[in-house]
C-alpha positions as CSV (number, residue, x, y, z in Angstrom):
1,X,17.0,-75.2,20.3
2,X,13.7,-73.5,19.6
3,X,11.2,-75.3,17.5
4,X,10.0,-73.8,14.2
5,X,6.6,-73.0,15.7
6,X,8.2,-71.2,18.7
7,X,10.5,-69.2,16.3
8,X,7.5,-68.1,14.2
9,X,5.6,-67.0,17.3
10,X,8.6,-65.0,18.5
11,X,9.2,-63.4,15.1
12,X,5.5,-62.5,14.9
13,X,5.8,-60.8,18.3
14,X,8.8,-58.8,17.2
15,X,7.1,-57.7,14.0
16,X,4.1,-56.5,15.9
17,X,6.2,-54.8,18.5
18,X,8.7,-53.0,16.3
19,X,6.9,-52.6,13.0
20,X,3.7,-50.6,13.7
21,X,0.7,-51.2,11.4
22,X,-0.2,-48.2,9.1
23,X,-3.3,-47.4,11.0
24,X,-1.3,-47.1,14.3
25,X,1.4,-45.0,12.7
26,X,-1.3,-42.7,11.4
27,X,-2.9,-42.5,14.8
28,X,0.5,-41.7,16.4
29,X,1.2,-39.0,13.7
30,X,-2.2,-37.5,14.4
31,X,-1.2,-37.0,18.1
32,X,2.0,-35.1,17.2
33,X,1.7,-31.4,18.0
34,X,1.1,-29.4,14.8
35,X,3.8,-27.0,13.6
36,X,3.3,-23.5,12.3
37,X,5.7,-20.9,10.9
38,X,6.8,-18.5,13.7
39,X,8.9,-15.4,13.3
40,X,11.6,-15.0,15.9
41,X,12.8,-11.4,16.1
42,X,16.2,-10.8,17.8
43,X,16.6,-7.0,17.1
44,X,19.8,-5.5,16.0
45,X,22.5,-7.6,14.4
46,X,25.3,-8.7,16.8
47,X,27.8,-9.4,14.0
48,X,28.7,-7.8,10.7
49,X,29.4,-11.3,9.3
50,X,26.0,-12.5,7.9
51,X,27.1,-16.1,8.0
52,X,27.9,-15.9,11.7
53,X,24.4,-14.4,12.3
54,X,22.8,-17.4,10.5
55,X,24.9,-19.8,12.5
56,X,23.7,-18.2,15.7
57,X,20.1,-18.7,14.5
58,X,20.8,-22.4,13.9
59,X,22.4,-22.7,17.4
60,X,19.4,-21.1,19.1
61,X,17.0,-23.5,17.3
62,X,19.2,-26.5,18.0
63,X,19.1,-25.7,21.7
64,X,15.3,-26.0,21.7
65,X,14.8,-28.7,19.1
66,X,17.7,-31.0,20.2
67,X,20.0,-31.1,17.3
68,X,21.5,-29.1,14.4
69,X,19.9,-31.4,11.9
70,X,16.4,-30.6,13.3
71,X,17.3,-26.9,13.3
72,X,18.2,-27.0,9.6
73,X,15.0,-28.8,8.8
74,X,12.9,-26.3,10.8
75,X,14.3,-23.0,9.7
76,X,12.6,-21.3,6.8
77,X,14.4,-17.9,6.5
78,X,17.4,-16.4,8.3
79,X,17.2,-12.6,8.5
80,X,20.8,-11.4,8.6
81,X,21.5,-8.2,6.6
82,X,19.4,-5.4,8.2
83,X,18.4,-7.1,11.5
84,X,18.7,-10.4,13.3
85,X,15.9,-13.0,13.4
86,X,14.6,-16.1,11.6
87,X,11.4,-17.8,10.6
88,X,11.0,-21.5,11.5
89,X,8.4,-24.3,11.7
90,X,7.7,-24.8,15.4
91,X,5.1,-26.2,17.7
92,X,3.4,-23.9,20.1
93,X,5.4,-25.2,23.0
94,X,8.7,-24.8,21.1
95,X,7.7,-21.2,20.2
96,X,7.0,-20.5,23.9
97,X,10.3,-21.9,24.9
98,X,12.2,-19.8,22.4
99,X,10.3,-16.7,23.6
100,X,11.9,-17.2,27.0
101,X,15.5,-17.3,25.7
102,X,17.9,-14.5,26.3
103,X,18.1,-12.0,23.5
104,X,14.7,-12.8,22.0
105,X,12.6,-9.7,21.5
106,X,9.5,-11.3,20.2
107,X,8.0,-14.5,18.7
108,X,4.9,-14.2,16.6
109,X,3.0,-16.5,14.4
110,X,3.4,-15.8,10.6
111,X,0.6,-13.7,9.2
112,X,-0.7,-13.5,5.6
113,X,-0.9,-9.9,4.3
114,X,-3.3,-8.6,1.8
115,X,-2.5,-6.8,-1.5
116,X,-4.0,-3.3,-1.7
117,X,-5.7,-3.6,-4.9
118,X,-2.2,6.8,-17.2
119,X,-2.2,10.3,-17.1
120,X,-1.1,10.5,-13.5
121,X,2.4,11.7,-14.2
122,X,1.0,14.7,-16.1
123,X,-1.5,15.5,-13.3
124,X,1.3,15.4,-10.8
125,X,3.3,18.0,-12.9
126,X,6.0,15.4,-13.9
127,X,5.8,15.6,-17.7
128,X,8.8,13.8,-19.1
129,X,8.5,15.9,-22.2
130,X,9.5,19.2,-20.4
131,X,13.2,19.8,-21.0
132,X,13.5,21.9,-17.8
133,X,11.1,19.9,-15.7
134,X,11.7,18.0,-12.5
135,X,12.3,14.7,-14.3
136,X,14.9,16.3,-16.6
137,X,16.7,17.8,-13.6
138,X,16.8,14.4,-11.9
139,X,17.6,12.6,-15.1
140,X,14.4,10.7,-14.6
141,X,15.8,8.8,-11.6
142,X,18.7,7.3,-13.4
143,X,21.1,5.5,-11.1
144,X,18.4,4.9,-8.4
145,X,17.2,1.3,-7.7
146,X,13.5,0.8,-6.8
147,X,12.8,-2.4,-5.0
148,X,9.2,-3.7,-5.3
149,X,7.9,-6.4,-3.0
150,X,4.8,-7.8,-4.6
151,X,3.5,-10.6,-6.9
152,X,6.4,-10.6,-9.3
153,X,6.9,-9.1,-12.7
154,X,6.3,-9.6,-16.4
155,X,9.8,-9.2,-17.8
156,X,8.9,-9.0,-21.5
157,X,6.8,-5.9,-21.0
158,X,8.0,-2.8,-22.9
159,X,7.9,-1.0,-19.5
160,X,11.0,-3.0,-18.5
161,X,12.9,-3.0,-21.8
162,X,16.6,-2.2,-21.3
163,X,17.1,-0.5,-24.7
164,X,19.4,2.5,-24.1
165,X,20.5,1.5,-20.6
166,X,24.1,1.1,-19.4
167,X,25.2,-1.5,-16.8
168,X,23.5,-1.6,-13.4
169,X,24.8,0.8,-10.7
170,X,28.1,-0.5,-9.2
171,X,26.5,-0.8,-5.8
172,X,24.1,-3.5,-7.0
173,X,24.8,-6.9,-5.3
174,X,21.5,-8.7,-6.1
175,X,20.7,-11.8,-8.1
176,X,18.4,-12.9,-10.9
177,X,16.7,-16.0,-9.3
178,X,15.4,-18.2,-12.1
179,X,12.4,-20.6,-12.2
180,X,9.7,-21.7,-14.6
181,X,8.9,-19.1,-17.3
182,X,11.7,-16.9,-15.9
183,X,15.2,-17.6,-17.1
184,X,18.4,-15.7,-16.5
185,X,17.7,-13.7,-19.7
186,X,14.5,-12.3,-18.0
187,X,16.7,-9.8,-16.1
188,X,18.4,-7.1,-18.0
189,X,19.9,-3.6,-17.5
190,X,16.5,-2.2,-16.5
191,X,15.1,-5.1,-14.5
192,X,18.3,-5.7,-12.7
193,X,17.2,-8.3,-10.1
194,X,14.5,-10.7,-9.1
195,X,13.9,-13.1,-6.2
196,X,11.0,-15.2,-5.0
197,X,9.9,-16.5,-1.6
198,X,7.6,-19.4,-0.8
199,X,6.8,-21.2,2.5
200,X,4.4,-23.8,3.7
201,X,1.7,-21.3,4.6
202,X,1.5,-20.2,1.0
203,X,2.5,-23.3,-1.1
204,X,-0.5,-25.3,0.0
205,X,-3.0,-22.6,-0.9
206,X,-1.7,-20.6,-3.8
207,X,-3.5,-20.5,-7.2
208,X,-3.2,-23.4,-9.6
209,X,-1.8,-21.1,-12.2
210,X,1.1,-19.9,-10.1
211,X,4.7,-20.6,-11.0
212,X,7.6,-20.9,-8.5
213,X,9.6,-18.1,-10.0
214,X,9.6,-14.2,-10.1
215,X,7.0,-14.3,-12.9
216,X,3.8,-12.4,-12.2
217,X,0.6,-14.4,-13.0
218,X,-1.7,-12.1,-10.9
219,X,-0.8,-8.7,-12.5
220,X,-0.5,-6.7,-9.3
221,X,3.3,-6.6,-9.1
222,X,3.7,-5.8,-12.8
223,X,1.3,-2.9,-12.4
224,X,2.9,-1.4,-9.4
225,X,6.5,-1.8,-10.6
226,X,5.7,-0.1,-14.0
227,X,4.0,2.7,-12.2
228,X,7.0,3.4,-10.0
229,X,9.8,2.9,-12.4
230,X,8.6,1.7,-15.8
231,X,9.9,3.1,-19.1
232,X,8.1,5.6,-21.2
233,X,5.8,3.6,-23.5
234,X,4.5,6.2,-26.0
235,X,2.0,4.0,-27.9
236,X,0.3,3.1,-24.7
237,X,0.6,6.6,-23.1
238,X,2.3,5.0,-20.1
239,X,5.3,6.1,-18.1
240,X,6.6,5.4,-14.7
241,X,7.2,8.2,-12.2
242,X,10.9,7.6,-12.3
243,X,11.3,6.2,-15.9
244,X,15.1,5.8,-15.9
245,X,15.3,4.2,-12.5
246,X,16.3,0.5,-12.3
247,X,13.8,-2.0,-10.9
248,X,14.4,-5.0,-8.6
249,X,11.5,-7.3,-7.8
250,X,10.9,-9.5,-4.7
251,X,8.0,-11.9,-5.2
252,X,6.7,-12.5,-1.7
253,X,3.0,-12.4,-2.7
254,X,1.1,-15.1,-4.5
255,X,-2.2,-15.3,-6.3
256,X,-5.2,-16.3,-4.2
257,X,-3.5,-16.5,-0.8
258,X,-1.6,-13.1,-0.5
259,X,1.7,-12.3,1.1
260,X,3.5,-14.2,3.8
261,X,4.9,-12.0,6.6
262,X,7.9,-14.3,6.9
263,X,8.6,-14.0,3.2
264,X,8.1,-10.2,3.3
265,X,10.6,-9.9,6.0
266,X,13.2,-11.9,4.1
267,X,12.6,-9.8,1.0
268,X,13.2,-6.6,3.1
269,X,16.4,-8.2,4.4
270,X,17.6,-9.2,1.0
271,X,16.8,-5.8,-0.5
272,X,19.2,-4.2,2.0
273,X,22.0,-6.6,1.0
274,X,21.2,-6.1,-2.7
275,X,21.6,-2.3,-2.6
276,X,18.1,-0.9,-3.4
277,X,17.5,2.9,-2.8
278,X,13.8,2.9,-2.1
279,X,11.2,0.1,-1.3
280,X,7.6,0.0,-2.5
281,X,5.1,-2.3,-0.8
282,X,1.5,-2.2,-1.9
283,X,0.3,-4.6,0.8
284,X,-0.6,-4.7,4.4
285,X,-2.5,-6.3,7.3
286,X,-4.0,-5.5,10.7
287,X,-0.8,-5.9,12.6
288,X,2.6,-4.5,11.9
289,X,5.7,-6.7,12.1
290,X,9.2,-5.9,13.0
291,X,12.1,-5.2,10.6
292,X,11.0,-2.1,8.7
293,X,12.7,0.3,11.1
294,X,16.0,-1.4,10.6
295,X,15.7,-0.9,6.9
296,X,14.9,2.8,7.3
297,X,17.8,3.1,9.8
298,X,20.1,2.0,6.9
299,X,18.9,5.0,4.8
300,X,16.3,3.2,2.7
301,X,12.9,4.9,2.6
302,X,9.9,2.5,2.7
303,X,6.6,3.5,1.0
304,X,3.5,1.5,1.9
305,X,-0.1,1.6,0.8
306,X,-2.6,2.9,3.5
307,X,-5.2,0.1,2.8
308,X,-8.5,-0.2,1.0
309,X,-11.0,-0.3,3.9
310,X,-12.3,3.2,3.7
311,X,-14.2,5.3,4.2
312,X,-14.4,3.8,7.7
313,X,-12.3,5.6,10.4
314,X,-9.4,3.8,12.1
315,X,-8.8,1.5,9.2
316,X,-5.4,2.9,8.1
317,X,-2.6,0.3,8.0
318,X,1.2,0.5,7.9
319,X,1.1,3.3,10.4
320,X,4.6,3.1,11.9
321,X,6.1,6.7,12.0
322,X,9.2,5.7,10.0
323,X,7.1,4.6,7.0
324,X,5.6,6.8,4.3
325,X,2.0,5.7,4.2
326,X,0.0,6.7,1.1
327,X,-3.8,7.3,0.6
328,X,-5.5,7.2,-2.8
329,X,-7.2,9.9,-4.8
330,X,-8.8,10.4,-8.2
331,X,-7.2,12.6,-10.8
332,X,-8.5,15.1,-13.5
333,X,-9.6,12.4,-15.9
334,X,-13.0,10.9,-16.5
335,X,-14.5,8.4,-18.9
336,X,-18.0,9.6,-19.5
337,X,-20.7,7.5,-21.3
338,X,-24.2,8.6,-22.2
339,X,-27.2,6.5,-21.2
340,X,-30.1,7.2,-23.6
341,X,-33.6,6.0,-22.7
342,X,-36.3,5.2,-25.2
343,X,-37.9,8.5,-24.5
344,X,-34.7,10.3,-25.4
345,X,-33.8,11.3,-21.8
346,X,-30.0,11.3,-21.5
347,X,-27.8,10.7,-18.4
348,X,-24.0,10.9,-18.1
349,X,-22.1,8.3,-16.1
350,X,-18.6,6.8,-16.2
351,X,-17.4,3.5,-17.6
352,X,-15.3,1.9,-20.3
353,X,-17.6,0.9,-23.2
354,X,-15.7,0.0,-26.4
355,X,-16.8,0.7,-29.9
356,X,-18.8,-1.9,-31.8
357,X,-20.4,-3.4,-28.6
358,X,-24.1,-4.2,-28.9
359,X,-25.0,-2.0,-26.0
360,X,-24.5,1.1,-28.2
361,X,-27.8,0.2,-30.0
362,X,-31.2,0.4,-28.4
363,X,-32.0,-2.8,-26.5
364,X,-34.8,-3.9,-24.2
365,X,-34.4,-3.5,-20.5
366,X,-34.5,-6.5,-18.1
367,X,-35.6,-5.0,-14.8
368,X,-34.6,-6.4,-11.4
369,X,-35.2,-4.9,-7.9
370,X,-33.6,-5.4,-4.5
371,X,-33.0,-9.1,-3.6
372,X,-33.7,-10.2,-7.2
373,X,-30.5,-8.4,-8.4
374,X,-28.3,-11.4,-8.0
375,X,-26.3,-13.6,-10.4
376,X,-28.3,-16.7,-9.6
377,X,-31.5,-15.0,-10.6
378,X,-30.3,-14.1,-14.1
379,X,-31.5,-16.5,-16.8
380,X,-31.9,-16.7,-20.6
381,X,-34.7,-14.0,-20.5
382,X,-31.9,-11.4,-20.6
383,X,-30.7,-12.5,-24.0
384,X,-30.2,-9.5,-26.2
385,X,-31.2,-7.1,-23.3
386,X,-29.5,-4.7,-21.0
387,X,-30.0,-5.5,-17.3
388,X,-30.9,-2.7,-14.9
389,X,-31.2,-3.1,-11.1
390,X,-32.9,-0.7,-8.7
391,X,-32.1,-1.1,-5.0
392,X,-34.3,0.7,-2.5
393,X,-31.8,0.0,0.3
394,X,-28.9,2.3,-0.5
395,X,-26.5,0.4,1.7
396,X,-26.7,-2.6,-0.6
397,X,-23.9,-2.9,-3.1
398,X,-24.6,-5.5,-5.8
399,X,-21.8,-8.0,-6.8
400,X,-21.2,-6.4,-10.2
401,X,-18.6,-9.0,-11.2
402,X,-20.8,-12.1,-10.8
403,X,-23.8,-10.2,-12.3
404,X,-22.0,-9.2,-15.5
405,X,-20.6,-12.7,-15.8
406,X,-24.1,-14.2,-15.5
407,X,-25.5,-11.6,-18.0
408,X,-22.8,-12.5,-20.5
409,X,-23.4,-16.2,-20.1
410,X,-27.1,-15.8,-20.7
411,X,-26.7,-13.6,-23.8
412,X,-27.2,-10.2,-22.3
413,X,-25.5,-7.2,-23.8
414,X,-25.0,-4.8,-20.9
415,X,-25.6,-4.0,-17.2
416,X,-26.6,-0.7,-15.4
417,X,-26.2,-0.8,-11.6
418,X,-26.6,1.9,-8.9
419,X,-23.5,2.6,-6.8
420,X,-22.9,5.5,-4.3
421,X,-19.4,5.9,-5.7
422,X,-17.5,4.6,-8.7
423,X,-13.9,5.0,-7.4
424,X,-13.2,1.3,-7.1
425,X,-15.5,0.1,-9.8
426,X,-14.2,2.3,-12.5
427,X,-10.8,0.6,-12.7
428,X,-12.5,-2.8,-13.0
429,X,-15.2,-2.0,-15.4
430,X,-13.0,-2.7,-18.4
431,X,-12.4,-6.2,-17.1
432,X,-15.9,-7.3,-16.8
433,X,-17.8,-9.4,-19.3
434,X,-20.3,-7.0,-20.9
435,X,-20.5,-3.2,-21.0
436,X,-21.1,-2.1,-17.4
437,X,-22.2,1.3,-16.2
438,X,-22.7,2.5,-12.7
439,X,-25.1,5.4,-11.9
440,X,-25.9,7.3,-8.7
441,X,-29.3,6.7,-7.0
442,X,-30.9,9.8,-8.4
443,X,-30.3,8.6,-12.0
444,X,-31.3,5.0,-10.9
445,X,-34.6,6.3,-9.6
446,X,-35.4,8.2,-12.8
447,X,-34.6,5.2,-14.9
448,X,-36.9,3.0,-12.8
449,X,-39.7,5.6,-13.1
450,X,-39.3,5.5,-16.9
451,X,-39.4,1.6,-16.9
452,X,-42.6,1.6,-14.9
453,X,-44.3,4.1,-17.1
454,X,-43.3,2.6,-20.5
455,X,-44.8,-0.5,-22.0
456,X,-41.6,-1.3,-24.0
457,X,-38.7,0.3,-22.2
458,X,-35.4,0.5,-24.1
459,X,-31.9,1.9,-23.4
460,X,-28.6,2.3,-25.1
461,X,-25.1,3.1,-23.9
462,X,-22.7,5.3,-25.9
463,X,-19.0,4.6,-26.5
464,X,-16.7,6.0,-23.8
465,X,-14.9,9.3,-24.4
466,X,-12.1,10.8,-22.4
467,X,-12.3,14.1,-20.6
468,X,-9.3,15.8,-18.8
469,X,-8.6,19.1,-17.1
470,X,-10.4,21.4,-14.7
471,X,-13.8,20.2,-16.0
472,X,-13.1,17.3,-13.7
473,X,-12.6,18.5,-10.1
474,X,-9.6,16.6,-8.8
475,X,-8.1,15.2,-6.7
476,X,-10.7,13.7,-4.5
477,X,-9.9,11.1,-1.8
478,X,-11.1,7.7,-3.1
479,X,-14.0,6.2,-1.2
480,X,-12.0,3.0,-0.6
481,X,-8.9,4.7,0.8
482,X,-8.4,3.7,4.4
483,X,-8.8,6.5,7.0
484,X,-7.1,7.5,10.2
485,X,-6.6,7.8,13.1
486,X,-4.2,4.9,13.5
487,X,-5.5,2.4,16.1
488,X,-2.0,1.2,16.8
489,X,-0.3,4.6,17.1
490,X,-3.0,7.3,17.8
491,X,-0.3,9.8,18.5
492,X,1.0,9.5,15.0
493,X,-1.0,11.2,12.3
494,X,-1.7,8.8,9.4
495,X,-1.9,8.4,6.4
496,X,1.0,10.7,5.5
497,X,0.1,11.8,2.0
498,X,-2.2,11.0,-0.9
499,X,-1.5,10.2,-4.6
500,X,-3.5,9.1,-7.7
501,X,-5.0,5.6,-7.1
502,X,-8.2,5.5,-9.2
503,X,-8.2,4.1,-12.8
504,X,-4.4,4.0,-13.1
505,X,-3.1,2.7,-16.4
506,X,0.0,0.5,-16.1
507,X,1.6,-2.7,-17.4
508,X,0.0,-6.1,-17.0
509,X,0.7,-9.7,-17.9
510,X,-1.7,-11.2,-20.4
511,X,-3.9,-13.3,-18.2
512,X,-7.5,-14.5,-18.3
513,X,-8.4,-11.5,-16.1
514,X,-6.4,-8.9,-18.1
515,X,-7.2,-10.5,-21.5
516,X,-7.4,-7.5,-23.8
517,X,-4.1,-5.7,-23.6
518,X,-0.6,-5.6,-22.1
519,X,-1.7,-2.5,-20.1
520,X,-4.8,-2.1,-18.0
521,X,-6.6,0.2,-15.6
522,X,-6.7,-0.6,-11.9
523,X,-7.7,1.1,-8.7
524,X,-6.5,1.0,-5.0
525,X,-4.0,2.4,-2.6
526,X,-1.8,-0.2,-4.2
527,X,-1.7,2.0,-7.3
528,X,-1.2,5.2,-5.2
529,X,1.8,3.8,-3.3
530,X,4.2,3.3,-6.3
531,X,3.4,6.9,-7.5
532,X,5.1,8.1,-4.2
533,X,7.8,5.5,-4.5
534,X,8.7,6.8,-7.9
535,X,8.7,10.4,-6.6
536,X,11.0,9.4,-3.7
537,X,13.4,7.9,-6.3
538,X,13.4,11.2,-8.2
539,X,13.9,13.2,-5.1
540,X,16.7,10.9,-3.9
541,X,18.4,11.3,-7.3
542,X,18.4,15.1,-6.7
543,X,19.2,14.9,-3.0
544,X,21.3,11.7,-2.4
545,X,22.3,12.8,1.1
546,X,18.8,13.2,2.4
547,X,17.6,10.7,5.0
548,X,14.3,8.8,4.6
549,X,12.8,11.3,7.2
550,X,14.0,14.3,5.1
551,X,12.4,12.9,2.0
552,X,9.2,12.2,3.8
553,X,9.2,15.7,5.2
554,X,9.7,17.3,1.8
555,X,6.8,15.4,0.4
556,X,4.4,16.1,3.3
557,X,5.2,19.8,3.9
558,X,4.6,20.7,0.3
559,X,1.5,18.7,-0.2
560,X,-1.7,20.4,-1.5
561,X,-5.0,20.7,0.4
562,X,-6.9,22.2,-2.6
563,X,-7.9,20.8,-5.9
564,X,-7.3,21.9,-9.5
565,X,-10.1,24.5,-9.3
566,X,-8.7,26.0,-6.1
567,X,-11.3,24.4,-3.9
568,X,-10.7,22.3,-0.7
569,X,-10.1,18.7,-1.6
570,X,-13.2,16.5,-1.2
571,X,-13.2,13.0,0.4
572,X,-15.6,10.6,-1.3
573,X,-17.9,8.4,0.8
574,X,-21.5,7.6,1.3
575,X,-21.8,11.3,2.1
576,X,-19.0,13.3,0.5
577,X,-17.2,15.9,2.7
578,X,-14.3,18.2,2.8
579,X,-11.2,16.1,3.3
580,X,-9.2,16.2,6.6
581,X,-5.8,14.8,7.6
582,X,-7.3,11.4,8.5
583,X,-8.3,11.2,4.8
584,X,-5.2,12.4,3.1
585,X,-2.5,13.1,5.7
586,X,-0.7,16.3,4.7
587,X,-2.6,16.5,1.4
588,X,-2.0,15.6,-2.2
589,X,1.6,15.0,-3.3
590,X,3.2,17.9,-5.1
591,X,6.6,16.6,-6.4
592,X,7.8,19.8,-8.0
593,X,7.5,21.7,-4.8
594,X,8.9,18.7,-2.8
595,X,12.1,19.0,-4.7
596,X,12.7,22.4,-3.0
597,X,10.8,22.3,0.3
598,X,12.7,25.2,2.0
599,X,12.7,23.5,5.5
600,X,12.7,19.8,6.5
601,X,11.8,18.0,9.7
602,X,14.6,15.4,9.9
603,X,14.8,12.4,12.3
604,X,17.8,10.3,13.4
605,X,16.6,6.7,13.5
606,X,17.8,6.4,17.1
607,X,15.0,8.9,18.0
608,X,12.4,6.4,17.0
609,X,13.5,4.0,19.7
610,X,13.7,6.8,22.3
611,X,10.1,7.6,21.8
612,X,8.8,4.0,21.2
613,X,10.5,2.4,24.2
614,X,13.1,0.5,22.2
615,X,10.5,-0.9,19.9
616,X,11.9,-3.5,17.5
617,X,15.0,-4.2,19.5
618,X,17.4,-1.8,17.7
619,X,17.6,0.2,20.9
620,X,18.7,-2.7,23.0
621,X,21.3,-2.5,25.7
622,X,22.2,0.9,27.2
623,X,19.8,2.7,24.8
624,X,16.8,1.1,26.4
625,X,17.4,3.0,29.6
626,X,16.4,6.2,27.8
627,X,13.2,7.7,29.0
628,X,10.3,7.0,26.6
629,X,9.3,10.7,26.4
630,X,6.3,12.1,24.6
631,X,5.5,10.8,21.2
632,X,4.3,14.4,20.4
633,X,8.0,15.4,20.5
634,X,9.0,13.0,17.8
635,X,10.2,15.3,15.0
636,X,7.5,14.3,12.5
637,X,6.1,16.7,9.9
638,X,2.7,16.4,11.6
639,X,1.3,16.6,15.1
640,X,-1.4,14.4,16.6
641,X,-2.7,14.8,20.1
642,X,-5.3,12.1,20.9
643,X,-6.0,13.1,24.5
644,X,-5.8,16.8,25.2
645,X,-7.3,17.5,28.7
646,X,-6.0,21.0,29.4
647,X,-2.5,21.8,28.1
648,X,0.2,20.0,26.1
649,X,3.3,21.1,24.3
650,X,5.3,19.7,21.4
651,X,8.8,20.5,20.2
652,X,9.9,20.5,16.5
653,X,13.2,21.1,14.8
654,X,13.6,22.2,11.2
655,X,16.7,22.4,8.9
656,X,17.0,25.0,6.2
657,X,17.7,23.3,2.9
658,X,16.5,26.2,0.7
659,X,18.8,28.1,-1.6
660,X,18.7,31.2,0.7
661,X,21.1,30.7,3.6
662,X,20.0,33.9,5.5
663,X,16.3,33.1,5.4
664,X,13.7,34.3,7.9
665,X,10.5,32.3,8.3
666,X,7.3,33.5,10.0
667,X,4.7,31.2,11.5
668,X,1.1,31.0,10.4
669,X,-1.3,29.1,12.7
670,X,-4.6,27.6,11.9
671,X,-5.8,26.1,15.2
672,X,-8.3,23.2,15.5
673,X,-11.7,24.3,16.7
674,X,-11.8,24.5,20.5
675,X,-8.0,24.7,20.9
676,X,-5.7,27.7,21.4
677,X,-2.3,27.4,19.8
678,X,0.9,29.3,20.3
679,X,4.4,29.0,18.8
680,X,7.7,30.1,20.4
681,X,9.5,31.7,18.7
682,X,7.2,33.0,16.0
683,X,10.1,33.8,13.8
684,X,13.0,31.5,12.7
685,X,16.2,33.2,11.5
686,X,18.7,31.0,9.6
687,X,22.2,31.7,8.5
688,X,25.2,29.9,7.0
689,X,26.2,28.9,10.5
690,X,22.7,28.3,12.0
691,X,20.9,26.0,9.6
692,X,18.9,24.2,12.3
693,X,16.3,25.9,14.5
694,X,13.8,24.5,17.1
695,X,10.4,25.8,18.2
696,X,7.8,24.8,20.7
697,X,4.1,24.5,20.0
698,X,1.6,24.7,22.8
699,X,-2.0,23.5,22.7
700,X,-4.7,24.6,25.3
701,X,-8.2,23.3,25.4
702,X,-10.7,26.2,25.4
703,X,-13.6,24.0,26.5
704,X,-14.1,21.0,28.8
705,X,-15.8,18.4,26.7
706,X,-15.4,14.8,25.6
707,X,-15.0,15.7,22.0
708,X,-14.0,14.3,18.6
709,X,-10.9,15.1,16.6
710,X,-10.6,18.6,15.2
711,X,-8.0,19.6,12.6
712,X,-5.7,22.5,11.8
713,X,-2.2,23.3,10.5
714,X,1.0,25.1,11.2
715,X,3.0,26.7,8.3
716,X,6.3,28.5,8.1
717,X,6.6,31.1,5.3
718,X,9.7,32.9,4.1
719,X,8.0,35.7,2.2
720,X,8.7,33.9,-1.1
721,X,7.5,30.6,-2.6
722,X,8.3,28.4,0.4
723,X,5.2,27.5,2.5
724,X,6.2,24.7,4.9
725,X,2.9,23.3,6.2
726,X,2.3,20.4,8.6
727,X,-1.2,19.0,9.5
728,X,-2.5,18.9,13.1
729,X,-5.1,16.7,14.7
730,X,-6.3,17.2,18.3
731,X,-9.0,15.5,20.3
732,X,-10.1,17.3,23.5
733,X,-11.1,14.8,26.2
734,X,-12.2,14.6,29.8
735,X,-11.1,11.0,30.3
736,X,-8.0,9.7,28.6
737,X,-9.4,6.4,27.6
738,X,-12.7,7.0,25.8
739,X,-14.6,5.0,23.1
740,X,-17.0,6.6,20.7
741,X,-18.8,3.3,20.3
742,X,-22.1,3.4,22.1
């Protein structure tokens, strides 16, 4: 028998051996491989039963992780309605192992996507007050369900009231997912569904004011949803593009951090199950994930924002050919204010200056130049004054938000800053802390000359007035709107079309940022995207049998390339220029003409896989033996040839959807400079039996040069009101792979 001392020694040994001290446990934990969320994409569904698909995901994970329990703990989302795949927490080694399993198309690390952040319906010719207008014919989109993937929604907004609505469409199978500040009563017969998605990549970094529910605390989602499908709100002069459509929201984006790619994919998948008719996504990122093609293949058009990185070339996002990618423009509305100097010189600029603000009286000017024009340099000497900055380096763009905040805190009454363009600033100027006016550099120079020549310089800013109509040349492509060509698919012309995206008035939650009203102005391709989503909803109500490609074709082939004064549309930038297809795609959206386009360029979803080498996995199996072919032959309502050395041909097919069955269309060519074009045949004759016709377009370089893109168009005209025009971009090269960067 052991002595007490020997037992104690043995027990102590066991404790040290089996019960590790906290510091050692921590050290061991630190050596464990870190996990991240990976998206495992398996392509087309192998079962119609969604539960069987999810079970197969668990089995695949278990084969790598070692047990079903670990698989269930690892999986974040199972994608099972439109395609097959899952998101899971994995180590790098586990992700690599899954990548090598049979049936796995791709394994990618989860990405965080960015958000791309009225009178617009009237400017678009969609006045809800016209008894015989497009909205009346389409019953304002009644019966159509618009799905919005964004930051959530403000359910109590008048834009989403269900007064006068009947039950949701019978096809609807979605849910109203509840959470803090969002109960079951938040959904109604207008806002028929809501879901939210959160994962570890977002939860640890989202804003402190966020709530785990579909409620929108950021404002972006409420704004976009009300633009696409919000009610007519007469006292706010606000109306959605499809005001009788139903709205379903999918909160995959969160304040501060953005949108999880894994959550976005799950929202797309759920939207297919729920029964939405069109999806609107005002977000994006540098890389394009899988899944969207499967949604489009099921007949659901997807509308995306082009991005806000303009006017730099090759910044367009969301450039897959099956998506409808939207650029942003101004519209025929301005908000002029008058700047009056102490010597009675007057200058007109744009801003939102409300009545009764101190800036409307003459005030002293606090003058800053160049590097001094920063928030940290503003002190209490600005009290009661209007701050003016003059920057000799035009490339500098002062941080107007922090400057106006500092001026307010120090008792200043206004700010005047130079900007080379006001497109993005205008939508935000009502949100800043004191009256804020931007001026061009000509006016800025003249104000600076006055200050230097006057011993007691003073200035005042008038209250804003509104101007609409042809006095304001519009549309103009917004300076921030991302430009083509697509760096991912240079053979696909992007963006597709442009719509209003500057100073758009729409619904908002009452937050510290949007503190003054339930409706606010905002700018971005995020605002342009839901305009087109609403138009697609209206067109789908009129033409329920049209495919996503047909709807896209109708919108593109009827788009406008001239402004409200009959002049070519201008693209804003550091140096304004005439817009080209890399600025606005086919042009400015024209919904009334899109409702009756005459001809459409339709595409069967299987064609996308033929020309993109089974991209995304839907063309798996025997379909993958199909030759890749030329992307120029994909039946898009545009043609882009990035590397024309001598000669190239492209084939297109059009379907007659006009009211005249026995129609004859004649071709009109506008070749890019340095390129000869020919079309065979030059006439297309349709009949009741022959509604579909094909034609061949040939391009021949007339000079041997390493050139840049040149632009043209091809149009079919029936002698009546149908002009069916597609944009063309061609780059003549000597070497196929050529960079313009020197």
